[in-house]
N, C-alpha and C positions, 0 to 999 in steps of 0.2 A: 229226916235221916234215920231217926229211931225206927221208923216202920220198915225201912229198907233192910235193916239188919235182921228183922224177923223172917223175911222172905229170902230163902237161900235157894236159888234156882237149881244149883247142882245137886243139893240134897234132895229136893223135890223130884228132880229127874230120876235119881237112883231109886227113890221110894216107889214112885209110880211104875218104873220099869219092873221092879220085883212084883208089885201087886198085879200088874197086867199079865205078866208071864205066868204067875201062879193061877190066874183065872183062865189060861189057855189062849191069851192074845200075845202073839210073838212081837217083840220090840227089838229093833236093831240097836246095837250099842252106840254106833257113831252118830245117831241123831243128837244134835247139840242140845244143851239146856237152853231154856228161854231167856231172853233179855230181861233185865230188871224192869218191873212194872212201873207204869205211870198212869194211874187210873183216871178215867173220866169222872166228872161229877154226876151224882145220882140223877139230877134233873135232866141232864143231857141224854142219859141212857133211857130215862122214862120217855122223853120226847121221841127218841128214835123208835122205841117200842110202839108208840102210838102212831107214828108215821107208817110203820110197816103194817100195823093193825088196820089202818084206814085203807092202804093199798090192797091188802088181802081181801077186802070187801069186793074188789073187782072180780076176783075168782068166784065169790059167792053171788055174783050177778047183781050186786047193788048198783043203783043208778049213779053215774059219775057225778052228777050235779049234787046229790046228797052227800057223797064223800067229800067233794071239794068244799061244800058249804060248811061241813063239820070241821074240816081242817082249818078253814079260814076263820071261823068263829072262835076256835080254840087256839088261834095263833100258832098253828103248826105247819103252815105252808112253807115257812122258811126252813123247816127241818127236812124238806125233800130236796134231793139233788135234781139237776136239770133233766136227767133221763126219767126220773120218777114223776116229775111234773108233766112230762110228755105223756105218760101213761094215762093221765087224767084227761088228756085232750083227744084221745083216740078211743073208738069203740073197742071194747075188750076183744071181741071176736076178730077184729082186724089187726090186733097186735101180733107180732111174730110168734110162732109156736114156742120158741125158746123163752121169750119174755113171759108168756102165759105160764110156762113151767116154773120160771123163776119166782113169779108172784105166788104160785101155789105153795112153793117151799118156804115162803116168808113165815109161815105159821111155825116152823121149827125154830127159827130165830126168835120169834115172839115168846115161845115156850122157854127158850134158854134165858132170855131177858127176865122173864117172870121168876125163874129160879134165882138169877142174880139178885133180884129184889126181895128174895126170901118169901115169895108168894106160894111156892110149893117146894118139895124136897125130892123130886124124882126126875133128875136129869140123867138119862141113860145113854148108852152108845148104840142102842138097837131097838128101842120101843118108841112108838109114835106119841103124838100129843094126846093128852087126856081130855075128856069132855069138860073137865072142871075149868079149863082155860077160859071159857066164855064167861064164867063168874068172876074172873080175876081182872078183867079189863073192861073199859067202858063199852056200853052197848051203843054203837053208832046209829043203828036203826031207830033206837029210842031217843037219840040225840042226848045221851048222857054226857055231861061235861068232862073235860080232860083234867081239870084243875086238881080235883081230889086225888086222882091217880098219881099225878106228878108230884104233888106236895107230900104224899104219903110214901113215895118210893124211896126205900132205904137199902143200901147195899148190905148183903150178908158179909161175914168176915172176909177181908181182902185176901188173906192167905188161903182161905177155902176156895175163893174164885180162881186164884192163880193156880192152885193145885188141880182144879177141874180143867182149866185150859191146858195145862201140861199133860194131863191124862188124855184129853181129846186129841192133842197134837200127836202124841205117840200112837194112839189107837188109829189115827187117821192113816198113818203109814201102813199099818197092817191091813186096814180096809181097802186102801188103794192098791196095795200089792196083790191082794186077793182078786180084785177086779181085773187087774192087768194079766193075771195068770189063770183066770177062770176058776178060781177056788171059791168055795162057799164056807161061810161061818155064820152061825146064828148069833154069835156074840157081838157082831158089829153090823151097822148099816151105813154104807158110805154116804148116801145123800143126807141122812139124819146127822151124821158126824160133821159133815162139811158146813151145814147151815147153823148148827149149834156152836161149832167152833168159831164161825165168823162173828157171832154175837159176843162170845167170850173175848175174842181178840179186840173187838171194838170197845169193850168194857175196860180191858186191862191196859191198852195202849192208845192213849188219846191223840198221839201224833198222826194216826191214820184215819182218814175219812172213810165212811162206809164203802164207797166204791173204789177205794184204794187198797183194801185189805188183801194181802196175799195169803193163800192157803197152801203154801208149799209144805212138803214134808221131807 
């Protein structure tokens, strides 16, 4: 309960609203403040990160057998949902185009999870994943084990994660509104925001499974 007193969603909403507006990102006042957080354990977040990392290898044309074997040997198959398990049973080229697109964008969630774990400090609203990501996660092609990544994965300060989620939530409205009204802004990228926000939502609210997360604004 002591921790919950430190995170005050209404104050964080107001602070982020002012910061975003001063940077040229419009935020509507009636967007609610976020619910009180209930964070996932670091190990569960690390395992979701690695599940997505493995599935992203499909986009990189890695053999499904290699990916499946790595997941199995590292005890990670149980961290895939039913739909994700099916990805590994189908030739990548035969997957629906939308599924292939979804898999491609997993890299943005991986980058956000790496930020959550304090592995880098550059989680933006508009710039893509940096090349350094490859050094931060196990190399599946080289069969590097998952255990070290999972055991070393530690959350940065929870209030910092919550503030970042709140920021992404508010900027998401601006990015989506621009998209709907055919406006452009170099300050936001809707696809990047959506994928990174999903990773932050998964981190902050343990009640929702990966495939249940709503990205409403």
